C-alpha positions, 0 to 999 in steps of 0.5 A, a space after each residue: 500498500 503505497 500512499 506516496 503521490 504521483 506528480 500529477 496528484 501533487 499537481 492536483 492538490 497544489 492546483 486545489 491549494 493555490 484557489 483555496 488560498 485566494 478564493 476561500 482562505 481571506 473570507 473563512 470568519 466573514 462567511 461563518 458568521 456576521 453578528 449585527 450589534 445594534 446597541 441602540 435598539 438594544 437600549 430602548 428595549 432593555 430600558 422599556 423592559 425595565 420599566 415595565 418590570 419594575 412598575 410590575 415590581 412596585 404594584 405588586 411588592 414582589 421580592 426582587 429574586 423575581 425581578 432579577 429573573 424575569 430580566 434574565 428571561 428577557 436578556 435570554 430572549 434578546 440574545 436569541 434574536 440577535 441577527 446572524 447572518 451567514 454566507 454559502 461560499 458560492 464564489 468558491 464552489 463556482 471557482 472550484 466546479 469551473 476547474 473540474 473539481 466538481 466532477 472528481 469522481 465522475 467518469 471522462 466519458 460523462 465529461 468528469 475528470 475520473 478520478 478515485 476516492 482517493 484524489 477526493 479526499 485529497 482535495 476535501 482534506 486541502 479545503 478542510 484545513 481552511 473551512 469545514 464549511 467550504 469542505 462541506 458545502 462542495 462535499 455534498 455535490 459528491 454526495 449528491 453524486 454517487 448515488 446516480 454513479 454507483 446504482 443510476 442507469 446509463 440514461 440518468 448518468 449521462 443527464 444529470 452527470 454531465 450537468 454536475 461535471 461542468 459545475 452548472 449543477 449542483 447536487 444534494 443527499 437527502 435520506 434524514 428525517 425527524 424520526 429516521 436519523 441513525 434508523 434509515 430504516 424507519 423514515 416515513 417519506 413515501 412514493 407511489 406510483 402512479 402511472 409514469 410518475 411516482 407521487 413523493 409525500 414527506 420530509 426531510 430534515 438537516 438537508 445540506 444545501 437544500 434549496 441551493 442545490 439543482 438535483 437531489 438524490 431522495 429517498 422514500 419507502 416503495 414497499 411499506 410491506 417490508 417490515 424494518 426489520 425483517 428479510 424483506 426489508 432490504 428492498 424496502 426503500 428506492 432512491 429518485 432523482 428530483 431537479 429543483 423547481 419540481 412540483 410540490 417540492 418545496 424547502 423550510 426556513 435555513 437553520 441556524 447551527 452551532 458551527 459550519 454555519 456558511 453551509 447551509 441547511 434546510 428541510 425538503 419537503 415534499 408534497 404531492 410530489 410527481 417525479 416522472 417513473 425515469 427519475 427512478 434511480 436504478 430503474 427498478 425499485 427496491 434498490 434504495 437500502 443498497 444505494 445508501 449504504 455504497 453511498 455511504 460506505 464512500 461519503 464517510 472516507 470523504 468524512 475522515 478527510 474532512 477531520 484530517 485536514 481539519 485536524 491538520 489546518 486547526 495543528 498547524 496554527 496553534 504551533 505557530 502561535 505557541 511558538 510565538 505566544 511569549 510569557 515568562 520571557 519564552 515562547 510557550 511551545 517551550 513549557 512542557 505542557 504545551 509541548 505534551 500537547 502538541 506531540 499529541 496533537 501531530 500524533 491524532 493528526 497523522 493518524 487520521 490521515 492514514 486511516 482515512 487514506 488507508 479507506 479511500 486507497 482500498 476504495 479504489 483498489 477493490 476492497 471487498 465491501 465489509 472491508 470497505 465499510 469497516 475501513 471506512 467507518 474506523 477512518 470516520 470514527 477516529 479523525 472525527 474525534 481527532 478533530 474535536 480533541 486537536 481543536 479542543 486544545 488548540 483553544 487552551 494553548 491559545 488561552 484568552 484568545 482562543 475564546 476570541 472569535 478574531 482568532 479563528 479558533 472558536 469558529 474551529 472548535 463550533 465546527 468540529 462538533 459536526 464531525 462525529 454526527 453527520 453522516 453516522 454518528 460515533 455510536 453508529 460507526 462503533 457499531 459498524 465496525 464491531 458487527 463486521 469484526 465479529 462476522 470476520 472472527 466467526 469465519 475464522 
C-alpha cells in the first residue's frame, strides 16, 4: 500500500491549494457569521422592559429575586433574537466547479475527471484545513452524485452527471428525517407509483445545501409491506432524482447551527411531488438501501478527510501561535505542558490521515464490501474525534485569544463537532466496526 503521491496528484493538490488560498482563506470568518449588534435598539428595548418590570415590582411588592429572574429571561430572549447572518461560499464553489473539481469522481465519458476516492480525499483535506463549512458545501455535491454514479441507469448518468461535472448544477443527498436519523429504515417518506410518475410525500430534515442545489438524490419507502426489521427490508426503499423547481418540492427555513454556518441546511418538503418514473434511481424499485449503503461507505471516507484536514489546519495554527506567544520571557512552546499537547496533536493528525488514506486507497482498489465498510467507519470515527480533540487543545493553547472569535479558533472548535454526528454518529460507526469484526471472527 503506497501513499506516495504521483506527480499528477501533487499538481492536483497544489491547484486546489492555490484556489483555496486565493478564493476561500481571506473570507473564512466573514462566511461563518456576521453578528449585527445594534446597541441603540438593544438599549431602548432593555430600558422599556426594565421600566415595565420595575413598575410591576412596585405594584405587586414582589421580591427582587423574582425581578432579576424575569430580567434574565428577557436578556436570554434578546440574545437569541440578535440577528446572525452567514453566507454560502458560492464564488468558491463556482471556481472549484470551473476547474472540474465537482466532477472528480465522475468518469471522463460523462465529462468528469475520472479520478478515484483517494484524489477526492486529497482535495477535501486541503479545503478542510482552511474551512470545514466550505468543505461540507463542496463535498455534498459528491454525496448527491454518488447514488447516481453507483446505481443510476445509463440514461440517468448521461443526463445528470454531465451537468454536475460541468459545474452548472449542484447536487445534494436526502435521507434524514425527524424520526429516521441513525435508523434509516424508519423513514416515513412515501413514493407511490401513478402511471408514468411517482408521487412523493414526506419531509427530509437537516439537508445540506437544500434550496441551493439543483439536483437531489432523495430516498423514500416504495414497499411499505416490507417491515424495517424483516428479511424483505432490503427492498423497502428506493431512490429518486429530483430537480429543483419540481411541483410539490419546497424547502424549509435556513437552520441556525452551532457550527459549519456557511454550509446551508434546510428541510426538504415533499407534498404530492410528482417525479417522472424515469427518475427512479437504477430504473427499478428496491435498490434504495444498497445505494445508501454504498454511498455512505464512500462518503464516510470523505468525512475522514474532513477531520484529518481540519485537525491538520488547526494544529498548524496552534503550533505557530505557541512558537510566537511569549510568557515568562520565552515562547510557550518551550513549556513541557504545551509541548505534550503539540505532540499529542501531531499524532492525532498523522493517524487520522493514514487511516483515511488507507480507506480511500482500498476503495479505489476494489476492497471487499465488508472490509471497506469497516475501514470507512474507522477512518470517520477516528478522524472526527481527532479533529474535536485537536480543536479543544488549540483553544487551550491560545488561552484567552482562543475564546475570541477574531482568532478563528472558536470557529474551528464549533465546526469540528458536527463531524461526530453527520453521515453516521460515533455510535453508529462503532456498531458498524464491531459488527464486521465479529463477523470476521466467526468465519475463521
